[in-house]
C-alpha positions as CSV (number, residue, x, y, z in Angstrom):
1,M,0.0,0.0,0.0
2,Q,1.4,3.4,-1.1
3,K,0.8,6.4,1.1
4,V,0.2,9.4,-1.0
5,A,-0.4,13.1,-0.2
6,I,-1.8,15.7,-2.6
7,V,-0.5,19.3,-2.5
8,G,-3.1,21.7,-3.8
9,F,-6.7,20.8,-3.7
10,G,-8.3,22.8,-6.5
11,F,-10.0,21.2,-9.5
12,M,-7.1,18.9,-10.4
13,G,-6.3,17.9,-6.8
14,Q,-9.9,16.9,-6.4
15,M,-9.8,14.8,-9.6
16,H,-6.7,13.0,-8.4
17,A,-8.3,12.4,-5.0
18,R,-11.2,10.6,-6.7
19,C,-8.8,8.5,-8.6
20,Y,-6.8,7.5,-5.5
21,Q,-10.2,6.3,-4.1
22,A,-10.4,3.8,-6.9
23,I,-6.8,2.5,-6.8
24,K,-6.6,-0.4,-4.4
25,N,-2.9,-0.1,-3.5
26,A,-3.0,3.6,-2.8
27,H,-4.1,5.4,0.3
28,L,-4.6,9.2,0.4
29,V,-3.1,10.0,3.9
30,A,-3.4,13.8,3.7
31,V,-4.0,16.9,1.6
32,V,-1.8,20.0,1.8
33,D,-3.6,23.3,0.9
34,Q,-3.0,26.9,1.9
35,V,-6.7,27.2,2.8
36,P,-7.4,24.1,4.9
37,A,-11.0,25.0,5.5
38,N,-11.8,24.9,1.8
39,A,-10.0,21.6,1.3
40,L,-11.9,20.1,4.2
41,K,-15.2,21.3,2.8
42,S,-14.4,19.7,-0.6
43,L,-13.3,16.5,1.0
44,K,-16.5,16.2,2.9
45,K,-18.6,16.7,-0.3
46,M,-16.5,13.9,-1.9
47,G,-17.0,11.6,1.1
48,I,-13.3,11.4,1.7
49,E,-11.9,11.3,5.2
50,T,-8.3,12.4,5.5
51,K,-6.2,15.0,7.2
52,V,-5.4,18.5,5.9
53,Y,-2.2,20.4,6.5
54,P,-1.4,24.0,5.6
55,S,2.2,23.2,4.6
56,L,4.5,20.5,3.4
57,S,6.7,20.8,6.5
58,E,3.7,20.1,8.8
59,L,2.8,17.1,6.6
60,F,6.3,15.6,6.8
61,S,6.4,16.2,10.6
62,N,3.1,14.4,11.2
63,E,2.7,11.7,8.5
64,E,4.5,8.8,6.9
65,V,4.3,9.5,3.2
66,D,5.7,7.5,0.2
67,A,4.8,9.9,-2.5
68,V,3.6,13.5,-3.1
69,D,1.2,14.5,-5.9
70,I,1.6,18.2,-6.8
71,C,-1.5,19.9,-8.2
72,L,-0.4,23.5,-7.9
73,P,0.0,26.4,-10.3
74,T,2.8,25.9,-12.8
75,D,5.2,28.4,-11.3
76,L,5.2,26.4,-8.0
77,H,5.9,23.0,-9.5
78,V,9.7,23.2,-9.3
79,P,10.2,24.9,-5.9
80,V,7.6,22.6,-4.2
81,G,9.0,19.6,-6.1
82,L,12.5,20.4,-4.8
83,E,11.1,20.4,-1.3
84,V,9.5,17.0,-1.8
85,V,12.7,15.5,-3.3
86,A,14.8,17.0,-0.4
87,A,12.4,15.1,2.0
88,G,13.2,11.8,0.1
89,K,9.6,11.3,-1.2
90,H,8.7,10.1,-4.7
91,L,6.9,12.7,-6.8
92,F,4.0,13.0,-9.2
93,C,3.8,16.5,-10.7
94,E,1.0,17.9,-12.8
95,K,1.7,19.3,-16.3
96,P,3.0,21.6,-17.6
97,F,6.1,20.4,-15.7
98,A,7.8,23.8,-15.5
99,P,7.7,27.3,-16.9
100,T,11.1,26.7,-18.6
101,V,13.4,23.8,-19.5
102,E,16.1,25.3,-17.3
103,E,13.9,25.3,-14.2
104,G,12.5,21.8,-14.9
105,R,16.0,20.4,-15.4
106,K,16.8,21.4,-11.8
107,L,14.1,19.2,-10.5
108,V,14.9,16.3,-12.8
109,E,18.6,16.4,-11.7
110,A,17.7,16.6,-8.1
111,A,15.4,13.6,-8.3
112,R,18.1,11.7,-10.2
113,R,20.7,12.4,-7.6
114,K,18.4,11.2,-4.8
115,R,17.0,8.3,-6.8
116,I,13.5,9.7,-6.5
117,Y,10.9,8.5,-8.9
118,L,9.5,11.4,-10.9
119,M,6.4,11.3,-13.2
120,V,4.6,14.2,-14.9
121,G,0.9,14.2,-15.5
122,H,0.6,14.1,-19.2
123,C,-2.7,12.2,-19.0
124,I,-3.4,12.1,-22.7
125,R,-0.7,9.4,-23.0
126,F,-3.1,7.3,-20.8
127,W,-6.4,8.4,-22.3
128,P,-8.2,5.3,-23.7
129,E,-8.9,6.7,-27.1
130,Y,-5.3,8.0,-27.5
131,Q,-3.9,4.7,-26.3
132,Y,-6.1,2.9,-28.9
133,L,-4.6,5.1,-31.6
134,E,-1.1,4.5,-30.4
135,A,-1.7,0.7,-30.6
136,V,-3.2,0.9,-34.1
137,I,-0.2,2.9,-35.3
138,K,2.3,0.4,-33.9
139,E,0.4,-2.6,-35.2
140,K,0.0,-1.0,-38.7
141,K,-3.5,-2.5,-38.6
142,Y,-4.6,-0.1,-41.4
143,G,-1.3,0.4,-43.1
144,K,1.1,3.3,-42.6
145,L,-0.1,6.4,-40.8
146,L,-0.1,9.3,-43.3
147,S,-1.3,12.2,-41.2
148,L,-2.6,13.1,-37.8
149,S,-4.5,16.3,-36.9
150,M,-5.5,17.0,-33.3
151,H,-7.5,19.6,-31.5
152,R,-8.3,20.8,-27.9
153,R,-10.8,23.7,-27.5
154,S,-12.4,25.2,-24.4
155,S,-14.1,28.3,-23.0
156,R,-11.9,30.3,-20.7
157,P,-11.0,28.5,-17.5
158,T,-12.6,30.4,-14.6
159,Y,-12.2,27.7,-11.9
160,S,-8.6,28.3,-10.9
161,A,-7.8,29.9,-7.6
162,S,-7.4,33.7,-8.0
163,N,-7.9,33.0,-11.7
164,W,-4.2,32.1,-12.1
165,L,-4.8,30.3,-15.3
166,Q,-5.7,33.5,-17.0
167,N,-2.4,35.1,-15.8
168,P,0.2,34.4,-18.6
169,K,3.0,35.0,-16.1
170,L,1.8,32.1,-14.0
171,S,0.2,29.7,-16.5
172,G,2.0,30.6,-19.8
173,G,-1.4,30.9,-21.4
174,A,-3.4,28.3,-23.4
175,V,-0.3,27.3,-25.4
176,Y,1.4,26.0,-22.2
177,D,-1.5,24.8,-20.2
178,L,-4.0,23.4,-22.8
179,H,-2.2,22.9,-26.1
180,I,0.8,21.1,-24.5
181,H,-1.3,18.0,-24.2
182,D,-1.3,17.5,-28.0
183,T,2.3,18.6,-28.3
184,D,3.3,16.0,-25.7
185,Y,1.2,13.3,-27.4
186,A,3.0,14.0,-30.8
187,L,6.3,13.6,-29.1
188,H,5.1,10.4,-27.4
189,L,4.2,8.9,-30.7
190,F,6.9,10.2,-33.0
191,G,9.7,11.7,-31.0
192,K,10.9,15.3,-31.2
193,P,10.0,17.0,-34.5
194,T,12.9,18.6,-36.4
195,A,11.0,22.0,-36.2
196,V,7.7,23.6,-35.5
197,T,5.7,26.3,-37.3
198,S,3.0,28.1,-35.3
199,V,0.4,30.9,-35.8
200,G,-2.2,32.0,-33.3
201,T,-4.2,34.5,-31.4
202,K,-2.9,36.5,-28.5
203,D,-4.9,38.4,-25.8
204,F,-4.8,39.4,-22.2
205,S,-4.2,35.7,-21.1
206,G,-1.2,35.3,-23.5
207,W,-1.4,33.0,-26.5
208,A,-5.0,32.0,-26.3
209,H,-5.2,29.9,-29.4
210,V,-2.4,28.2,-31.3
211,F,-2.2,26.3,-34.6
212,T,1.0,24.3,-35.0
213,T,2.6,22.2,-37.7
214,Y,5.1,19.6,-36.4
215,H,7.8,18.8,-38.9
216,Y,8.4,15.1,-39.2
217,K,9.7,13.0,-42.1
218,D,7.1,11.1,-44.1
219,I,4.1,12.1,-41.9
220,A,2.0,15.2,-41.6
221,V,1.2,16.2,-38.0
222,V,-0.8,19.3,-36.9
223,A,-2.6,20.5,-33.8
224,D,-4.7,23.4,-32.7
225,G,-5.6,24.3,-29.1
226,G,-7.2,27.3,-27.5
227,W,-9.5,28.6,-24.7
228,N,-10.9,31.7,-26.4
229,Y,-14.3,30.1,-26.9
230,P,-17.7,31.4,-25.6
231,V,-18.6,30.5,-22.0
232,K,-21.2,28.0,-23.1
233,H,-19.0,26.3,-25.7
234,A,-18.4,22.7,-24.6
235,F,-14.9,21.5,-24.1
236,S,-13.8,19.3,-26.9
237,M,-10.7,17.3,-27.7
238,G,-10.2,14.9,-30.6
239,W,-8.1,13.8,-33.6
240,E,-8.3,12.5,-37.1
241,A,-5.8,9.8,-38.2
242,I,-5.5,9.0,-41.9
243,F,-3.9,5.7,-42.7
244,E,-3.2,4.1,-46.1
245,N,-6.4,1.9,-45.7
246,A,-8.6,3.7,-43.2
247,V,-9.5,6.8,-41.3
248,L,-10.0,6.9,-37.5
249,D,-11.8,9.8,-35.9
250,F,-12.2,10.7,-32.3
251,E,-14.4,13.6,-31.0
252,S,-15.0,13.8,-27.3
253,T,-18.3,15.7,-27.7
254,K,-19.9,12.9,-29.7
255,Q,-21.3,9.6,-28.5
256,P,-20.1,7.2,-29.6
257,S,-16.9,9.3,-29.8
258,L,-14.6,6.9,-31.9
259,R,-15.3,6.0,-35.5
260,L,-13.6,3.9,-38.2
261,T,-14.0,4.3,-41.9
262,A,-12.1,1.5,-43.8
263,G,-12.0,0.9,-47.5
264,A,-15.5,0.9,-49.1
265,K,-17.2,-0.1,-45.9
266,A,-19.7,2.2,-44.1
267,P,-18.3,4.1,-41.0
268,K,-18.3,2.0,-37.9
269,D,-18.4,3.1,-34.3
270,I,-15.8,1.6,-31.9
271,A,-16.6,1.1,-28.3
272,L,-13.8,1.2,-25.8
273,K,-14.0,0.0,-22.2
274,Q,-13.6,2.9,-19.9
275,P,-12.1,2.8,-16.4
276,K,-14.5,3.2,-13.6
277,V,-14.0,6.1,-11.2
278,S,-16.3,7.2,-8.4
279,S,-18.7,9.9,-9.4
280,A,-19.0,11.1,-5.8
281,G,-18.4,14.8,-5.2
282,P,-18.2,17.9,-7.4
283,V,-16.8,17.8,-10.9
284,V,-14.9,20.9,-11.7
285,G,-12.6,21.9,-14.5
286,N,-13.4,20.9,-18.1
287,I,-13.3,17.1,-17.9
288,S,-15.9,14.8,-16.3
289,D,-14.5,11.6,-17.6
290,L,-11.5,10.7,-15.3
291,G,-10.3,7.6,-17.1
292,G,-7.0,9.1,-18.3
293,Y,-6.3,10.4,-14.8
294,L,-7.1,7.1,-13.2
295,N,-4.9,5.2,-15.7
296,E,-1.9,7.5,-15.2
297,L,-2.1,7.5,-11.4
298,T,-2.6,3.7,-11.4
299,Y,0.6,3.4,-13.4
300,F,2.5,5.7,-11.1
301,V,1.3,3.7,-8.0
302,D,2.2,0.4,-9.6
303,C,5.7,1.7,-10.3
304,L,6.0,2.6,-6.7
305,E,4.8,-0.9,-5.6
306,K,7.2,-2.6,-8.0
307,K,10.1,-0.2,-7.0
308,Q,10.5,0.6,-10.7
309,A,11.0,4.1,-12.1
310,P,8.3,5.2,-14.5
311,K,9.1,4.9,-18.2
312,I,6.1,6.8,-19.4
313,S,5.7,10.6,-18.8
314,T,9.1,10.9,-17.1
315,G,10.7,14.2,-16.1
316,A,13.1,14.0,-19.1
317,Q,10.2,13.4,-21.5
318,A,8.3,16.3,-19.9
319,L,11.3,18.6,-20.5
320,D,11.2,17.7,-24.2
321,S,7.5,18.8,-24.3
322,V,8.3,22.1,-22.5
323,A,11.1,22.7,-25.0
324,A,8.8,22.0,-27.9
325,I,6.2,24.4,-26.5
326,A,8.9,27.1,-26.0
327,A,9.8,26.6,-29.7
328,E,6.1,27.1,-30.6
329,V,6.0,30.3,-28.7
330,E,9.2,31.5,-30.4
331,S,7.5,30.7,-33.7
332,L,4.4,32.6,-32.7
333,E,6.4,35.6,-31.6
334,T,8.7,35.7,-34.7
335,G,6.5,34.3,-37.4
336,K,9.3,31.9,-38.4
337,T,9.7,28.1,-38.4
338,V,11.8,27.2,-35.3
339,T,14.2,24.3,-35.3
340,L,14.3,22.1,-32.1
341,K,17.6,21.3,-30.5
342,K,18.5,17.7,-30.0
343,S,18.2,16.4,-26.4
């Protein structure tokens, strides 16, 4: 049984708590939040009984913890992560991993020196529909993949504490906080592109919508992501994968959401088994289906149980995704194609 504490109990911390409820070899021993009363109120609504502390130091002084799960604003990931590593605890950190590659590298190196397991919450790598696509690509079930287009679109996030997501100095804007999901997935499937070309829309929240072409040999990969949609616009994510012999489409707002069109056959819906997560308590943020979060945290806890460092969504991989996003921002700012440096 792995004893886990969550730091930061906003919408993401609450999602993670619900997932730990469903993981048999995990026990949520405590929550750390700067407003304990609010955290206790949310825990009560969720039917979760656990302790709440106002600081990491008080947590470590009073509880035995195997791992810490950081669900804080992006600018706090590295300083709090370094505190966790210094205490000798394994670490799960939400995305985006760090504001810059240089800052993130400090945490990766600190974890390596102390032999701390470090995993970053790029949940799309664990999302059932995206896992299905990855398997189909590897199996070459429908021939070679010719092109992949991805999207992620949302109304403005108004659920963050003190509205930090809309502060580009804290969140990096939609390009860092929202669009990075698809950038990371492209890197997961194909490795680092040689270059990126991006155009987009900028407003008070930073780059609010981005359209990116990832330069790969023999495959076309593009993605767009933004949160400058009207308040009633439903969150949507999806992709279209064109193979030599078929097309696969995924659109989260449709049910069924996954469709195959192969050869001369009529389109066919594909049903995937979804992980079961407790529906107790409030659903905040823009995702109500927690399957990807459950899958990633189950994988993290299993790694702890087996005493094996995670191989998916590692700190080093997350640094590559931050580097790719930084290149996209450079392309947005300069209007030029930007070459990515080799790792």
